[in-house]
C-alpha positions in Angstrom: -21.4 -43.1 -13.4 -22.6 -41.9 -10.1 -22.4 -38.2 -9.2 -19.3 -37.2 -7.2 -20.0 -36.5 -3.5 -19.2 -32.8 -2.9 -17.6 -33.8 0.4 -15.0 -35.8 -1.5 -14.0 -32.9 -3.8 -10.4 -31.9 -3.0 -9.8 -28.5 -1.6 -6.6 -28.2 -3.7 -6.2 -29.1 -7.3 -2.8 -29.6 -9.0 -2.0 -26.8 -11.4 -3.0 -27.3 -15.0 -0.8 -25.0 -17.1 -2.7 -22.1 -18.7 -1.4 -20.6 -22.0 -3.5 -17.5 -22.7 -3.6 -16.3 -26.2 -2.5 -12.9 -27.3 -5.4 -10.5 -27.6 -5.9 -6.8 -28.6 -8.6 -4.4 -27.6 -9.4 -1.5 -25.3 -9.0 -3.5 -22.1 -5.7 -5.0 -23.1 -4.4 -1.6 -24.1 -5.5 -0.2 -20.7 -3.7 -3.0 -19.0 -0.5 -2.3 -21.0 -0.6 1.3 -20.0 -1.2 0.6 -16.3 1.5 -2.1 -16.3 4.0 0.3 -17.8 3.1 3.1 -15.4 3.2 0.9 -12.3 6.4 -0.9 -13.2 8.0 2.5 -14.0 6.9 4.0 -10.7 8.3 0.9 -8.8 11.6 0.7 -10.5 12.4 4.4 -10.9 11.1 6.0 -7.7 14.2 5.1 -5.6 16.4 7.0 -8.1 14.5 10.3 -7.8 16.5 12.9 -5.9 15.2 15.5 -3.5 17.4 18.1 -1.9 16.8 18.3 1.9 20.1 20.0 2.8 23.5 18.7 3.9 22.3 16.8 7.0 19.5 14.7 5.4 19.3 12.1 2.6 18.5 13.4 -0.8 16.4 10.4 -1.9 12.8 11.5 -2.6 11.2 8.3 -1.2 13.1 6.6 1.6 12.2 4.2 4.4 15.2 5.0 6.7 14.7 2.2 9.3 18.2 2.7 10.8 17.2 6.3 11.8 13.5 5.5 12.1 12.3 8.0 9.5 10.1 7.9 6.4 10.8 10.5 3.7 8.3 11.2 0.9 9.4 14.2 -1.2 8.9 17.2 1.1 7.2 15.2 3.8 9.1 13.6 6.7 7.4 11.2 9.1 9.0 10.5 12.5 8.6 7.3 14.4 6.2 8.8 16.9 4.0 9.9 14.0 3.1 6.4 13.0 -0.6 7.4 13.0 0.0 8.8 9.6 1.1 5.4 8.3 -1.9 3.8 10.1 -4.2 6.4 8.4 -2.8 5.5 5.0 -3.3 1.8 5.6 -6.9 2.5 6.6 -7.4 4.5 3.5 -5.9 1.7 1.4 -8.4 -0.7 3.0 -11.4 1.6 2.5 -10.2 2.3 -1.1 -10.1 -1.5 -1.8 -13.7 -1.8 -0.3 -14.8 1.2 -2.4 -13.4 -0.1 -5.8 -14.6 -3.6 -5.1 -18.1 -2.5 -4.2 -18.3 -0.3 -7.3 -16.4 -2.3 -9.9 -15.8 -5.8 -8.5 -12.2 -7.2 -8.6 -10.8 -4.3 -10.6 -7.8 -4.2 -8.3 -7.0 -7.8 -9.1 -7.4 -7.4 -12.8 -5.4 -4.3 -13.3 -3.2 -3.2 -10.4 -2.4 -6.2 -8.2 1.4 -6.8 -8.2 0.7 -10.5 -8.9 -1.2 -9.5 -12.0 1.3 -6.9 -13.2 4.3 -9.1 -12.9 2.5 -12.1 -14.3 1.6 -10.0 -17.4 5.3 -9.1 -17.7 6.3 -12.7 -17.5 3.6 -13.7 -20.1 5.0 -11.0 -22.4 8.5 -12.6 -22.1 7.0 -16.1 -22.6 5.2 -15.1 -25.8 8.4 -13.4 -27.1 10.5 -16.6 -26.5 8.0 -19.5 -27.0 5.4 -17.9 -29.3 1.7 -17.5 -28.8 -0.8 -20.0 -27.4 -0.6 -22.8 -30.0 3.2 -22.7 -30.1 3.4 -22.8 -26.3 1.1 -25.9 -26.3 3.2 -27.7 -28.9 6.4 -26.8 -26.9 4.8 -28.1 -23.7 3.8 -31.4 -25.2 7.2 -31.8 -27.0 9.8 -34.0 -25.5 12.9 -32.4 -24.1 15.6 -31.7 -26.7 18.2 -29.1 -27.3 15.7 -26.7 -28.8 13.3 -26.9 -25.9 16.2 -26.7 -23.4 17.5 -23.6 -25.1 14.1 -21.9 -25.1 13.4 -22.8 -21.4 16.9 -21.6 -20.4 16.5 -18.3 -22.2 13.0 -17.7 -20.8 13.9 -18.6 -17.2 17.1 -16.5 -17.3 15.1 -13.4 -18.3 12.5 -14.2 -15.6 15.3 -14.4 -13.1 16.7 -11.1 -14.2 13.3 -9.5 -13.8 13.0 -11.1 -10.4 16.4 -9.8 -9.4 15.5 -6.3 -10.6 12.3 -6.6 -8.6 14.2 -7.5 -5.4 16.9 -5.0 -6.1 14.4 -2.2 -6.5 12.7 -3.1 -3.3 15.9 -2.8 -1.1 16.7 0.5 -2.7 13.7 2.0 -0.9 15.4 1.4 2.5 18.8 3.1 1.9 20.5 5.4 -0.5 20.0 3.7 -3.9 23.2 4.8 -5.7 25.4 3.9 -2.7 23.7 0.6 -2.2 24.0 -0.3 -5.9 27.7 0.4 -5.8 28.1 -1.7 -2.6 26.1 -4.6 -4.2 28.2 -4.6 -7.3 31.4 -4.6 -5.2 30.2 -7.2 -2.8 30.4 -4.9 0.2 26.7 -4.4 0.9 25.1 -5.6 4.2 24.2 -9.4 4.1 20.5 -8.4 4.7 20.4 -6.7 1.3 21.6 -9.8 -0.5 19.2 -11.9 1.5 16.1 -9.9 0.7 17.1 -9.6 -3.0 17.4 -13.4 -3.1 14.0 -13.9 -1.3 12.2 -11.5 -3.6 13.9 -12.8 -6.7 12.8 -16.3 -5.8 9.2 -15.4 -5.0 8.8 -13.2 -8.1 10.3 -16.0 -10.3 8.1 -18.7 -8.8 4.9 -16.7 -8.3 5.0 -15.0 -11.7 6.3 -18.0 -13.7 5.0 -21.2 -12.1 2.2 -20.4 -9.7 0.3 -17.7 -11.5 -3.3 -18.8 -11.1 -2.7 -20.7 -7.8 -1.6 -17.5 -6.0 -4.9 -15.8 -7.0 -7.0 -18.9 -6.3 -5.4 -20.4 -3.1 -2.9 -17.9 -1.6 -4.8 -14.7 -1.9 -7.7 -14.2 0.6 -9.4 -11.4 -1.4 -11.5 -13.7 -3.7 -13.2 -15.0 -0.6 -13.7 -11.6 1.0 -15.0 -9.9 -2.1 -18.4 -11.5 -1.9 -19.1 -9.4 1.2 -18.1 -6.2 -0.7 -20.2 -6.8 -3.8 -24.0 -6.6 -4.2 -26.5 -6.5 -7.1 -25.3 -3.0 -8.1 -21.6 -3.9 -8.5 -20.3 -3.7 -12.0 -18.5 -6.9 -13.0 -17.9 -9.1 -16.0 -20.8 -11.3 -17.1 -21.9 -13.4 -20.1 -25.3 -12.4 -21.5 -26.5 -16.0 -21.9 -30.0 -14.9 -22.9 -28.5 -13.5 -26.0 -25.7 -16.0 -26.6 -27.6 -19.3 -26.0 -28.0 -21.8 -27.5 -24.5 -21.8 -28.8 -23.5 -23.2 -32.2 -20.8 -23.0 -34.8 -22.6 -24.1 -38.0 -24.5 -21.0 -38.9 -25.7 -22.3 -42.3 -27.0 -25.6 -41.1 -30.6 -26.5 -40.5 -31.9 -24.8 -37.4 -29.2 -22.1 -37.3 -31.9 -19.4 -36.9 -32.6 -20.7 -33.5 -29.0 -20.3 -32.3 -27.8 -17.5 -30.2 -25.0 -15.1 -30.9 -22.3 -17.2 -29.3 -20.5 -19.3 -31.9 -18.7 -21.3 -29.3 -15.3 -20.3 -30.6 -13.6 -20.5 -27.2 -11.9 -17.2 -27.8 -13.0 -15.9 -24.3 -11.5 -19.1 -22.7 -8.3 -19.1 -24.7 -7.4 -15.5 -23.7 -8.3 -15.9 -20.0 -5.1 -15.7 -17.8 -7.0 -17.8 -15.2 -8.1 -20.5 -17.7 -11.8 -20.2 -16.8 -14.9 -20.0 -19.0 -16.8 -16.9 -18.1 -19.9 -18.4 -19.8 -20.2 -20.7 -16.8 -21.2 -17.7 -14.6 -19.4 -15.8 -11.8 -16.4 -17.8 -10.5 -14.0 -17.3 -7.6 -11.0 -17.4 -10.1 -12.2 -14.5 -12.3 -10.1 -11.4 -11.8 -12.3 -9.2 -14.1 -9.4 -8.2 -16.3 -11.6 -7.7 -19.3 -9.6 -9.7 -21.8 -12.5 -12.0 -22.5 -14.5 -8.9 -23.5 -11.8 -7.9 -26.0 -11.7 -11.4 -27.5 -15.5 -11.7 -27.7 -16.0 -8.2 -29.2 -13.4 -9.0 -31.9 -15.2 -12.2 -32.8 -18.6 -10.5 -32.9 -17.2 -8.0 -35.3 -16.1 -10.9 -37.6 -19.4 -12.6 -37.6 -21.4 -9.4 -37.9 -23.1 -9.5 -34.5 -23.3 -6.6 -32.1 -20.7 -6.3 -29.4 -21.3 -6.8 -25.7 -22.1 -10.5 -25.5 -19.6 -10.5 -22.7 -19.2 -7.2 -20.9 -19.3 -5.3 -17.7 -22.8 -5.2 -16.1 -24.6 -5.2 -12.8 -26.6 -8.1 -11.6 -29.6 -5.8 -11.2 -29.6 -5.1 -14.9 -29.9 -8.7 -15.9 -33.7 -9.0 -15.9 -34.0 -5.6 -17.5 -31.7 -6.5 -20.4 -33.3 -9.9 -20.7 -36.6 -8.2 -21.2 -35.1 -6.0 -23.9 -35.2 -2.7 -21.9 -32.4 -0.3 -21.4 -30.4 -0.8 -18.2 -29.5 1.9 -15.7 -26.6 4.2 -16.5 -23.3 2.9 -15.1 -22.9 6.0 -12.9 -26.1 5.2 -11.1 -24.7 1.9 -10.1 -21.4 3.3 -9.0 -22.8 6.3 -7.0 -25.1 4.7 -4.5 -25.4 4.9 -0.7 -22.8 2.1 0.0 -20.1 3.5 -2.3 -20.9 7.0 -1.1 -20.3 6.0 2.5 -17.0 4.3 1.6 -15.9 7.4 -0.3 -17.0 9.8 2.5 -15.0 7.8 5.0 -12.0 7.5 2.7 -11.9 11.2 1.8 -12.6 12.2 5.4 -9.6 10.3 6.6 -7.5 11.7 3.8 -8.5 15.3 4.5 -7.8 14.8 8.3 -4.3 13.4 7.6 -3.5 16.3 5.3 -4.7 18.9 7.9 -2.8 17.1 10.6 0.3 17.0 8.4 0.4 20.7 7.7 -0.7 21.8 11.1 1.8 19.7 13.1 4.3 21.9 15.0 7.9 22.4 13.7 9.3 21.0 16.9 8.1 18.8 19.8 9.2 17.6 23.1 8.3 15.3 25.9 9.1 15.5 29.6 10.0 12.4 31.8 10.5 12.9 35.6 13.5 11.2 37.0 12.0 9.0 39.7 15.1 7.7 41.4 15.1 9.7 43.6 11.6 11.2 43.4 13.0 14.5 44.7 16.2 15.8 46.4 16.1 17.7 49.7 18.7 20.4 49.5 20.7 21.8 52.5 18.6 25.0 52.7 15.3 22.9 52.8 14.3 23.5 49.2 13.0 20.7 47.0 14.6 19.8 43.6 13.0 17.6 40.9 14.9 16.4 37.9 13.4 15.9 34.4 14.7 14.4 31.2 13.4 16.6 28.4 13.6 15.2 24.8 13.6 18.0 22.3 12.8 17.2 18.6 13.5 19.7 15.9 11.7 18.7 12.8 12.8 21.7 10.7 15.7 21.8 8.3 17.4 24.6 10.1 19.0 25.1 13.5 16.5 26.2 16.1 16.9 28.0 19.4 14.3 26.9 22.0 13.4 28.3 25.4 12.1 26.0 28.1 9.8 27.4 30.8 7.4 25.9 33.3 4.0 27.0 34.6 1.3 25.6 36.8 -1.5 23.4 35.8 -3.7 26.4 35.2 -1.1 28.1 33.0 0.0 30.7 35.5 3.7 31.3 36.3 5.1 30.0 39.5 6.5 33.5 39.9 3.0 34.3 41.2 3.7 31.8 44.0 7.3 32.6 44.7 10.1 34.5 42.9 12.5 31.8 44.0 11.3 28.8 41.9 14.3 28.1 39.7 14.5 26.2 36.4 18.1 25.3 35.3 19.3 23.4 32.2 22.2 21.1 32.8 25.3 22.4 30.9 23.5 25.7 29.8 23.9 29.1 31.3 20.3 30.0 30.6 17.0 28.2 29.9 17.7 28.4 26.2 19.1 25.5 24.2 20.0 25.1 20.5 18.9 22.0 18.6 20.5 21.0 15.2 18.3 20.7 12.1 16.2 17.5 12.0 17.7 16.2 15.2 16.6 15.1 18.6 18.4 16.3 21.8 18.0 15.0 25.3 18.3 17.8 27.9 18.3 17.3 31.7 16.4 20.0 33.5 16.4 20.8 37.3 13.4 22.6 38.9 14.0 23.8 42.5 11.1 25.0 44.8 12.1 27.0 47.9 11.3 25.8 51.4 7.7 26.6 52.5 6.4 27.1 48.9 3.3 25.4 47.5 5.5 23.2 45.3 7.7 22.1 48.1 5.0 21.4 50.6 2.5 19.6 48.3 3.1 15.9 47.7 2.2 16.1 44.0 1.5 19.2 41.8 0.6 19.2 38.2 2.9 21.4 36.1 3.3 22.2 32.5 6.5 22.7 30.5 6.6 25.1 27.6 8.9 25.1 24.6 9.1 28.3 22.6 11.0 29.2 19.4 13.1 32.2 20.4 13.1 33.4 16.8 9.5 32.7 16.0 6.0 32.4 17.4 5.6 28.7 17.6 5.0 27.2 21.1 4.2 23.8 22.4 3.6 22.3 25.8 3.9 19.0 27.7 2.3 18.2 31.1 4.2 16.6 34.0 4.2 16.7 37.8 6.4 18.1 40.6 7.0 15.9 43.6 7.2 17.8 46.9 7.9 16.8 50.4 5.1 14.7 51.9 4.4 16.3 55.3 
């Protein structure tokens, strides 16, 4: 038979069902603990309460899109502070680069939502259908009442998990107890039911029927990871110089020439992606470590040393092949590339923390009313109108004083005692803003006839906002439009 032309190889292959066998070991135990922790965080976080006073929601983590706020325990992010969210996204990207450069696809194998929910679905599948051999028999079995009952039971549990996943997601966007009551009574907003339905369907399909295909075809990271990895990256590999040639018959003639691999297929049977790690690095490998557990268990049974399959760096391959001791794992992890990623990652994190705790407790912005640009009063003075938006980010009522100075921070009183700043609806230039609220205040500034402000076409000015009961003060720049002579 002639060799297949690579150009004729299809870009997409139909899914061949994978039935991974149950395995125990250190990596499987680690995955169980991580899965339980991450699922617990996801499902329970919306129910954590955090007292912020009578005017604010008491949900610890809340994406309040209606009021354009993000609450995270004691931290509140306002819409104009989106740079904090952007910084966190940059940190997430750099963190992914850091972990991939150091430990390969460790995110995919242990923390990716697709992996976590697939593990949960596999746990249910083994509980209902049995382990690998029982699942294979059931797959090949013709449809009968027994098979229909098992499939209906398994799919029902999968749907309940999917519904719980979608339900937990919408709880992050509004008060969880209130939304749950509305969902049960059928009075919730249609968008809530829609998103629960969408996430239920995607969780059910992706975790139950498209497990490997999501990682192979839908996720872009397997194709990007090559740029993040180098010869120092720690990843899973088969030590073929120790395992080859393979052979099962250890008492037959020539058995002394065989390697440690007994070709038991344990590493293949436990792989959730259905690949053979002995074929070398492959795009489908998510470096979950289950093949290591399976191989180590088999090596223990046949009296061979562990580590035939294990985490290693490409740089160590010729060293180990020659029988020498490889570099310590920390020397592979802490190298210039990962140090640079970590420095950037930690630098952004520190900057965000400093900005978070140094941000002022209140803010404001000033917008000149440009229709008209100015008003000429009967006595010849010039009046400008401004819309001042005051934002009190504290959990208490705050009294704020609004003043104005020139561009070089000197009072206009030095120019003229008659420059007047008046707040609409207020007897003084002091206004009270409710806790965690935004107030729009119209401000009138009048410059007398013959003054610098009145005679100059455009003058830079600076508005100041001061806490009457404290020491905090912030400023915002604007302009005063005078009469163009």
